[in-house]
C-alpha positions as CSV (number, residue, x, y, z in Angstrom):
1,M,109.2,-18.2,-78.3
2,T,111.3,-15.0,-77.5
3,S,109.7,-11.8,-76.4
4,T,110.5,-10.2,-79.7
5,E,108.5,-13.0,-81.5
6,R,105.4,-12.9,-79.4
7,F,102.0,-11.7,-80.6
8,N,101.4,-8.0,-80.3
9,A,97.9,-7.8,-82.2
10,L,94.5,-9.1,-81.7
11,L,92.4,-9.6,-84.8
12,R,88.7,-9.6,-84.5
13,G,85.7,-10.0,-86.8
14,G,84.7,-11.4,-90.1
15,P,81.8,-11.4,-92.6
16,K,78.2,-11.3,-91.6
17,G,76.7,-14.8,-91.4
18,L,80.0,-16.5,-90.4
19,S,81.5,-17.1,-86.8
20,P,83.6,-14.0,-85.7
21,R,87.1,-15.0,-85.4
22,T,89.6,-13.9,-82.9
23,E,93.3,-14.5,-83.7
24,Y,96.5,-13.3,-82.0
25,R,99.4,-12.3,-84.4
26,R,102.6,-10.5,-84.5
27,V,102.5,-7.3,-86.4
28,E,105.6,-5.2,-87.3
29,D,103.9,-1.7,-87.7
30,L,100.9,-1.3,-85.2
31,T,99.5,1.7,-87.2
32,E,99.2,-0.2,-90.6
33,K,96.4,-2.3,-91.8
34,V,96.9,-6.1,-91.8
35,K,96.1,-8.5,-94.7
36,V,95.8,-12.2,-93.9
37,F,95.9,-14.8,-96.5
38,Q,93.2,-17.4,-96.2
39,G,93.5,-19.9,-99.1
40,N,91.8,-18.2,-102.1
41,Y,91.2,-14.8,-100.3
42,Y,92.5,-12.2,-98.0
43,D,91.0,-10.8,-94.8
44,H,91.8,-7.2,-94.1
45,Y,91.9,-5.6,-90.7
46,E,92.6,-2.1,-89.4
47,P,94.0,-1.2,-86.1
48,T,91.8,0.7,-83.4
49,A,92.8,2.8,-80.5
50,E,91.7,-0.1,-78.3
51,S,94.4,-2.3,-76.5
52,E,93.7,-5.5,-74.4
53,L,96.0,-7.4,-72.1
54,H,96.5,-11.1,-72.8
55,G,97.9,-12.4,-69.5
56,D,100.4,-9.5,-69.0
57,H,101.2,-8.9,-72.6
58,P,99.6,-5.9,-74.3
59,C,97.9,-6.3,-77.7
60,R,96.5,-3.5,-80.2
61,V,93.0,-4.6,-81.3
62,Y,92.3,-4.8,-85.1
63,V,88.9,-5.1,-86.8
64,W,87.9,-6.7,-89.9
65,I,87.1,-4.4,-92.6
66,G,86.8,-6.7,-95.7
67,R,87.8,-9.5,-98.0
68,T,89.3,-9.6,-101.3
69,Y,89.6,-12.7,-103.6
70,V,92.8,-13.8,-105.3
71,A,92.3,-13.7,-109.2
72,E,92.6,-17.0,-111.0
């Protein structure tokens, strides 16, 4: 993996009652919301002002804001 392909975002959270998830991803625009396809739904995340280091690699922290289901 090259440095331009490395993750730059940390996605956190999920619906109440489920185990919170944490996932590292590559995001092109760190100011935009992120939509992650999960089978029959999308989880939505928004960026925070928070940043964390993973090793020596900075990551913008995103928090879960909701879920939408795919229409059948």
